[in-house]
C-alpha positions in Angstrom: -0.8 -1.1 30.0 -1.5 -3.3 27.0 -2.3 -2.0 23.6 -6.0 -3.0 24.1 -6.2 -0.8 27.2 -5.2 2.4 25.3 -8.1 4.7 24.8 -6.9 6.6 21.7 -4.1 7.3 19.4 -3.6 10.6 21.3 -3.2 8.6 24.6 -0.7 6.3 22.9 1.3 9.3 21.6 1.3 10.9 25.1 2.5 7.7 26.7 5.2 7.2 24.0 6.3 10.8 24.6 6.6 10.3 28.3 8.5 7.1 27.8 11.0 8.9 25.5 11.4 11.6 28.1 12.1 9.1 30.8 14.6 7.3 28.6 16.5 10.3 27.0 15.7 13.3 29.2 14.7 16.9 28.5 17.9 17.6 26.7 16.9 15.2 23.8 13.7 17.3 23.1 15.8 20.6 23.3 18.2 19.2 20.7 15.3 18.1 18.5 13.7 21.6 18.7 17.0 23.3 17.9 17.6 21.1 14.9 14.0 21.7 13.7 14.3 25.4 14.1 17.7 25.5 12.3 16.2 23.5 9.4 13.2 25.8 9.2 15.5 28.9 9.1 17.7 27.3 6.5 15.0 25.8 4.2 12.2 28.3 4.4 13.8 31.5 5.4 17.2 31.4 3.8 19.0 31.9 7.0 16.9 34.8 8.3 16.2 33.9 12.0 14.3 37.2 12.6 11.8 36.4 9.7 11.4 32.9 11.0 10.7 34.0 14.5 8.3 36.7 13.3 6.4 34.0 11.2 6.2 31.7 14.1 4.8 34.5 16.3 2.3 35.6 13.6 1.0 32.0 13.3 0.6 31.6 17.1 -1.2 34.9 17.3 -3.5 34.1 14.4 -4.4 30.7 16.1 -4.9 32.5 19.4 -7.1 35.3 17.8 -9.1 32.7 15.8 -9.9 30.9 19.0 -11.1 34.0 20.8 -12.5 35.9 17.8 -16.1 34.7 18.3 -16.2 36.3 21.7 -14.8 39.7 20.8 -16.4 42.7 19.3 -14.9 44.2 16.1 -13.2 47.0 18.1 -11.8 44.6 20.7 -10.4 42.4 18.0 -8.8 45.4 16.3 -7.2 46.4 19.7 -5.9 42.8 20.1 -4.3 42.9 16.6 -2.7 46.3 17.3 -1.2 45.0 20.6 0.1 41.9 18.9 1.8 43.8 16.1 3.4 46.2 18.6 4.7 43.2 20.6 6.2 41.5 17.5 7.8 44.8 16.4 9.4 45.3 19.9 10.7 41.7 19.8 12.3 42.1 16.5 14.0 45.4 17.5 15.4 43.8 20.7 16.6 40.8 18.7 18.3 42.8 16.0 19.9 45.0 18.7 21.5 41.9 20.3 22.8 40.7 16.9 23.7 43.7 14.8 24.4 43.0 11.0 
């Protein structure tokens, strides 16, 4: 496929990602993700992995809720927020139990 045949920057990025995957394998992306997370924890959360994970979950939940908020009533949205907070709290308790201070 030539450059002129590409439909968009998004398509070019997708094809580049697939080429990188074919060349280096899945492990390459796993290493990049681990390095990125370690950098995030070190630079933004002063080494607190639990706080970093909680923030990432909160951001994902906010994006998900924003996407569906228009289709929910106020009481349905309140219920979704309560379930989300309970899930995050459970995750943090399990994580802390695995790695006591």
